[in-house]
C-alpha positions in Angstrom: -5.4 -98.2 -15.0 -8.1 -98.3 -17.6 -11.5 -96.7 -18.1 -14.3 -97.5 -20.6 -17.6 -95.8 -21.4 -20.2 -97.0 -24.0 -23.5 -95.7 -25.1 -25.7 -97.3 -27.8 -29.1 -96.7 -29.2 -30.6 -98.2 -32.3 -28.0 -98.3 -35.1 -25.4 -96.1 -33.2 -22.7 -97.1 -30.7 -20.5 -94.4 -29.1 -17.8 -94.7 -26.5 -14.3 -94.5 -25.5 -11.5 -96.4 -23.9 -8.7 -94.7 -21.9 -5.5 -96.4 -20.5 -2.8 -95.0 -18.4 0.5 -96.9 -18.1 3.6 -96.3 -16.1 6.8 -98.3 -16.0 8.1 -99.5 -12.6 11.4 -100.9 -11.7 14.0 -101.3 -14.5 17.2 -99.4 -15.1 17.5 -96.1 -13.2 19.7 -94.7 -16.0 17.1 -95.1 -18.6 14.1 -92.7 -18.9 10.9 -93.7 -17.1 7.9 -94.9 -19.2 4.6 -93.1 -18.7 1.9 -92.7 -21.3 -1.8 -92.4 -21.9 -3.6 -94.1 -24.8 -7.2 -93.1 -25.6 -9.5 -94.6 -28.2 -12.8 -92.9 -28.8 -15.1 -94.8 -31.1 -18.3 -94.4 -33.1 -20.0 -97.1 -35.1 -23.0 -96.7 -37.3 -24.8 -99.8 -38.7 -25.9 -99.5 -42.3 -27.7 -102.8 -42.6 -27.0 -106.1 -44.3 -23.9 -106.4 -42.1 -22.3 -103.2 -43.3 -21.2 -100.4 -40.9 -19.2 -97.2 -40.8 -16.6 -96.7 -38.1 -14.2 -94.3 -36.5 -11.9 -95.7 -33.7 -8.5 -93.9 -33.8 -6.0 -94.6 -31.2 -4.6 -91.4 -29.6 -1.1 -91.7 -28.0 0.4 -89.3 -25.4 3.9 -90.0 -24.0 4.1 -87.9 -20.8 7.8 -88.3 -20.3 9.0 -87.4 -23.8 6.3 -85.1 -24.7 5.5 -87.1 -27.8 2.0 -87.5 -29.0 -0.1 -88.6 -32.1 -3.8 -87.8 -32.4 -5.3 -89.3 -35.6 -8.8 -89.0 -37.0 -10.1 -92.0 -39.0 -13.1 -92.9 -41.0 -13.7 -96.4 -42.2 -16.1 -99.2 -43.1 -16.6 -102.8 -42.2 -18.7 -105.8 -42.9 -20.0 -108.6 -40.6 -20.3 -111.9 -42.4 -22.1 -114.6 -40.4 -21.6 -118.3 -41.4 -22.8 -121.4 -39.8 -19.9 -121.8 -37.4 -18.0 -118.5 -37.5 -19.0 -114.8 -37.6 -16.4 -112.8 -39.5 -15.9 -109.0 -39.0 -13.7 -107.3 -41.5 -12.8 -103.6 -41.4 -10.5 -101.0 -42.8 -10.0 -97.4 -41.5 -7.5 -94.9 -43.0 -6.4 -92.5 -40.3 -4.8 -89.1 -40.6 -2.9 -87.2 -37.8 -4.6 -84.0 -36.8 -1.9 -83.4 -34.1 1.5 -85.0 -33.7 4.8 -84.4 -32.1 8.0 -86.6 -31.9 10.2 -88.6 -34.1 8.7 -91.5 -35.9 5.1 -90.5 -35.3 3.0 -91.4 -38.5 1.1 -88.7 -40.3 -1.1 -91.4 -42.2 -1.8 -94.9 -41.1 -4.2 -97.6 -42.0 -6.1 -99.5 -39.3 -7.4 -102.8 -40.6 -8.4 -106.1 -39.1 -10.3 -109.3 -39.1 -12.2 -110.6 -36.0 -13.6 -114.0 -35.8 -16.3 -115.3 -33.3 -16.7 -119.0 -33.2 -20.1 -120.5 -32.4 -19.7 -123.2 -29.8 -22.0 -125.8 -28.4 -24.3 -128.3 -30.1 -26.9 -126.9 -32.5 -30.4 -128.4 -32.0 -31.7 -130.0 -35.1 -34.7 -128.4 -36.6 -36.5 -131.8 -36.7 -36.0 -132.2 -33.0 -37.4 -128.8 -32.3 -40.4 -129.5 -34.6 -41.0 -132.9 -32.9 -40.9 -131.2 -29.5 -43.5 -128.6 -30.6 -45.7 -131.4 -31.9 -45.5 -133.2 -28.7 -46.4 -130.1 -26.8 -49.4 -129.6 -29.0 -50.5 -133.2 -28.6 -50.3 -132.9 -24.8 -52.2 -129.7 -24.8 -54.9 -131.2 -26.9 -55.1 -134.2 -24.7 -55.5 -132.1 -21.6 -58.3 -130.1 -23.3 -60.2 -133.2 -24.3 -60.0 -134.5 -20.8 -61.4 -131.2 -19.4 -64.5 -131.4 -21.7 
């Protein structure tokens, strides 16, 4: 089960994603899996493709009582090209609350996203020719009305 809430205005985007998972079936002699993962996020656009971000992933294992609640502050850059939009980011995260063996106190969340522009791009010459044809047709109609 998952839930998502998002709010944005101007240069700010705020929201959160929550996910509850439970294991079904499997070996009865092994412990059951049941956990909640939440990801609050805040993005602040700085202009020219740069932005600040905070999007830590909070993990709560209900069966073990193990948890990790980091806080992060990072930065990113969106780089549009003719065919691909690149989004690079890095966000150091520090645990403000943790319990359990193997839970990291410090982690680095980094990534590269790519969006591919699909479809045929209209040539600028074709768009200009279409505009010229529209203007000629409009002028012809006006001359006929006079």
